[in-house]
C-alpha positions as CSV (number, residue, x, y, z in Angstrom):
1,M,0.0,0.0,0.0
2,S,1.2,3.5,-0.9
3,R,2.3,5.8,2.0
4,F,1.8,9.6,1.9
5,F,3.7,12.4,3.7
6,V,1.8,15.0,5.6
7,S,3.2,17.9,7.5
8,P,2.6,17.6,11.3
9,E,0.5,20.8,11.4
10,L,-2.0,19.2,9.1
11,V,-2.9,16.6,11.7
12,R,-5.8,18.1,13.7
13,G,-7.2,15.7,16.2
14,N,-8.5,12.7,14.3
15,N,-8.4,14.4,11.0
16,I,-5.8,15.2,8.4
17,M,-6.6,18.1,6.0
18,L,-4.7,17.7,2.7
19,S,-4.4,19.9,-0.4
20,G,-1.7,20.6,-3.0
21,K,0.8,18.0,-4.2
22,E,-0.1,15.2,-1.8
23,A,-3.9,15.6,-2.4
24,H,-3.2,15.5,-6.1
25,H,-1.1,12.4,-5.7
26,I,-3.9,10.6,-3.7
27,L,-6.8,11.7,-5.8
28,D,-5.5,12.0,-9.3
29,V,-2.5,9.7,-9.4
30,M,-3.5,6.9,-7.1
31,R,-7.2,7.5,-7.7
32,L,-8.4,6.9,-4.2
33,K,-12.0,7.6,-3.3
34,E,-14.1,8.2,-0.2
35,L,-13.8,5.3,2.3
36,D,-10.5,4.0,0.7
37,K,-7.8,3.1,3.3
38,V,-4.8,5.5,3.5
39,V,-1.5,5.3,5.3
40,T,0.3,8.6,6.1
41,F,3.3,9.7,8.1
42,D,4.4,13.1,9.4
43,G,8.2,12.7,9.5
44,T,8.4,12.9,13.3
45,G,8.0,9.2,14.0
46,R,4.3,8.8,13.7
47,E,2.3,6.9,11.2
48,Y,-1.4,7.3,10.7
49,I,-3.8,4.6,9.4
50,G,-7.2,6.0,8.2
51,F,-9.6,6.4,5.4
52,V,-10.6,9.1,3.0
53,K,-13.5,10.8,4.7
54,E,-14.4,13.6,2.4
55,V,-13.2,14.6,-1.1
56,R,-13.5,18.1,-2.5
57,R,-12.3,19.5,-5.8
58,K,-8.6,19.8,-4.9
59,S,-8.4,18.7,-1.3
60,L,-9.6,15.9,1.0
61,T,-10.0,15.0,4.6
62,I,-8.6,11.8,6.1
63,E,-10.0,10.4,9.3
64,I,-7.4,8.7,11.5
65,V,-8.4,5.4,13.0
66,E,-5.0,4.3,14.3
67,T,-1.7,6.1,15.2
68,R,1.5,4.1,15.2
69,T,4.9,4.9,16.7
70,P,8.1,2.8,16.3
71,L,8.6,0.3,19.1
72,N,12.4,0.7,19.0
73,K,14.1,3.7,17.5
74,G,17.4,1.9,17.7
75,A,20.4,2.4,20.0
76,S,22.3,4.8,17.6
77,R,21.6,7.8,15.5
78,I,24.0,8.1,12.6
79,T,24.8,11.4,10.9
80,L,26.4,11.2,7.4
81,I,28.8,14.1,6.7
82,Q,29.2,13.9,2.9
83,A,31.6,16.0,0.9
84,I,29.8,17.0,-2.3
85,P,30.8,14.7,-5.2
86,K,30.7,15.6,-8.9
87,K,27.5,15.8,-11.0
88,D,24.2,14.8,-9.3
89,K,25.6,12.0,-7.2
90,M,24.5,13.7,-4.0
91,D,20.9,13.0,-5.0
92,Y,21.7,9.3,-5.0
93,I,23.6,9.5,-1.7
94,V,20.7,11.3,0.0
95,E,18.2,8.7,-1.2
96,K,20.2,5.7,-0.2
97,A,21.3,7.2,3.2
98,T,17.6,7.7,4.0
99,E,16.8,4.1,3.1
100,L,19.7,3.0,5.3
101,G,18.4,4.9,8.3
102,A,20.7,8.0,8.5
103,Y,19.4,10.3,11.3
104,S,20.6,13.4,9.4
105,I,22.8,14.3,6.4
106,M,25.3,17.1,6.4
107,P,26.5,18.1,2.9
108,S,30.0,19.7,3.0
109,I,32.2,21.7,0.8
110,T,35.9,20.7,1.1
111,K,39.1,21.9,-0.5
112,R,38.8,19.3,-3.3
113,T,35.1,19.8,-3.9
114,I,34.8,20.3,-7.6
115,P,31.4,22.0,-8.2
116,D,31.1,25.7,-7.6
117,W,28.4,26.7,-5.1
118,D,26.9,30.2,-4.9
119,E,24.3,30.9,-2.2
120,G,21.3,30.4,-4.5
121,K,22.5,27.0,-5.6
122,K,23.1,26.0,-2.0
123,I,19.6,26.8,-1.0
124,T,17.9,25.2,-4.0
125,S,20.1,22.1,-3.7
126,Q,19.3,21.7,0.0
127,E,15.5,22.0,-0.7
128,R,15.8,19.3,-3.5
129,W,17.8,17.0,-1.2
130,Q,15.2,17.3,1.5
131,R,12.4,16.4,-1.0
132,I,14.4,13.4,-2.1
133,A,14.8,12.3,1.6
134,Q,11.1,12.7,2.1
135,E,10.2,10.6,-1.0
136,A,12.8,8.0,0.0
137,A,11.3,7.8,3.5
138,K,7.9,7.4,2.1
139,Q,9.0,4.6,-0.2
140,C,11.0,2.6,2.3
141,G,8.6,2.7,5.2
142,R,10.4,5.1,7.6
143,L,8.3,6.9,10.1
144,D,10.7,9.9,10.2
145,V,12.6,11.9,7.6
146,P,16.3,12.7,8.0
147,E,17.1,16.4,8.1
148,V,19.4,17.5,5.3
149,K,21.4,20.3,6.7
150,A,22.5,23.5,4.9
151,L,25.6,23.1,2.7
152,R,28.6,24.5,4.6
153,G,32.4,24.3,4.8
154,L,33.9,21.3,6.5
155,E,35.2,23.1,9.6
156,S,31.7,24.4,10.4
157,V,30.2,21.0,9.9
158,L,32.7,19.3,12.2
159,S,32.0,21.8,15.0
160,D,28.3,20.8,14.8
161,V,29.0,17.2,15.9
162,G,31.3,18.1,18.8
163,E,29.2,16.4,21.4
164,Y,28.6,13.2,19.5
165,D,29.6,9.9,21.2
166,L,31.6,8.6,18.2
167,K,33.1,10.5,15.3
168,L,34.7,8.8,12.3
169,L,36.4,10.1,9.2
170,A,37.2,7.8,6.2
171,A,40.6,8.8,4.9
172,L,43.5,7.3,2.8
173,S,46.0,7.7,5.6
174,D,48.6,5.5,7.2
175,E,47.1,6.4,10.5
176,A,43.7,5.1,9.6
177,V,42.5,1.9,11.4
178,S,39.8,-0.5,10.3
179,L,36.2,0.3,11.0
180,K,36.0,-2.7,13.3
181,E,38.9,-1.5,15.4
182,A,37.5,2.0,15.6
183,L,34.1,0.8,16.8
184,G,35.8,-1.3,19.6
185,D,33.3,-1.8,22.4
186,F,31.0,1.0,21.3
187,K,27.4,0.0,22.0
188,G,25.5,2.9,20.6
189,G,24.8,6.6,20.7
190,M,25.2,9.6,18.5
191,V,27.6,8.7,15.6
192,A,29.0,10.9,12.8
193,I,30.8,9.5,9.8
194,A,32.6,11.9,7.4
195,I,33.2,10.9,3.8
196,G,35.5,12.9,1.5
197,P,35.2,14.0,-2.1
198,E,36.9,12.6,-5.2
199,G,40.6,12.9,-4.3
200,D,40.0,12.5,-0.5
201,F,40.4,15.0,2.3
202,T,43.5,17.2,2.3
203,A,46.1,16.6,5.1
204,E,45.0,19.9,6.7
205,E,41.4,18.8,6.8
206,V,42.3,15.4,8.3
207,K,44.3,17.2,11.0
208,K,41.4,19.5,11.8
209,A,39.1,16.5,12.0
210,Q,41.5,14.7,14.4
211,D,41.8,17.8,16.5
212,A,37.9,17.8,16.7
213,G,38.0,14.2,18.0
214,F,37.5,12.2,14.9
215,K,39.0,8.7,14.5
216,L,40.5,8.0,11.1
217,I,39.2,4.8,9.5
218,N,39.9,2.9,6.2
219,L,37.3,1.0,4.4
220,G,39.3,-2.0,3.4
221,P,41.9,-2.8,0.6
222,R,40.0,-1.1,-2.2
223,V,39.5,2.6,-2.7
224,L,35.8,3.3,-2.8
225,K,34.3,6.2,-4.7
226,S,32.8,9.0,-2.8
227,D,29.3,8.0,-3.6
228,T,29.9,4.4,-2.5
229,A,31.8,4.9,0.7
230,G,29.1,6.5,2.8
231,I,26.5,3.9,1.7
232,A,29.0,1.1,2.6
233,V,29.7,2.5,6.1
234,L,26.0,3.0,6.8
235,S,25.3,-0.6,5.9
236,I,28.0,-1.8,8.1
237,L,26.9,0.4,11.1
238,N,23.3,-0.8,10.6
239,Y,24.5,-4.4,11.0
240,E,26.8,-3.5,14.0
241,F,24.1,-1.6,15.9
242,S,21.1,-3.9,15.1
243,N,19.4,-5.5,18.0
């Protein structure tokens, strides 16, 4: 069954009032009618089971009959710090990171980031990535939507995760240890994983990350592309932290 996203403010008591894009999707694309069952979620961890109560020309009302919340949100919340790769690969990364349960996504500009980013492009890109995260959450059955943060320089991003319980940075460095060794006896908490651009982080960036409490990790004997590395790490961490 299809799931639809609703903004939390549209949930009023036992009713959800919908118009615009999602109403169009329900009525014109999925062709649901009055009394048809509907599943919606609001991105905060709540899912609503209900039915189409009333249909108007370009809007509808859903009556909620059941509200669900996750039984276990998991022991860890993982933030992906991703240096912007070339072309539109960030779209793919946001989609897959959402599917793999990333708590939030922090796009970052580094010394070796290739695309040029003016303020207008930063804003429109963030908005697009947030929409992609929302659609991916809808498709994969998540009850929440990861926040895609504003695109900023690496130093600013690193300072945002200062209080995290575990901070990792993937780097092609002789000092890097295996992910298994870096995890050690860590049982869960707030985790940040930083992935570099094509060409890796610079030595200066690695030093700043270490000064900020990041452990350097390698991802095995092969050099992974920027758009592969974060997805690989998220998959491994999902396995390590699964109950």
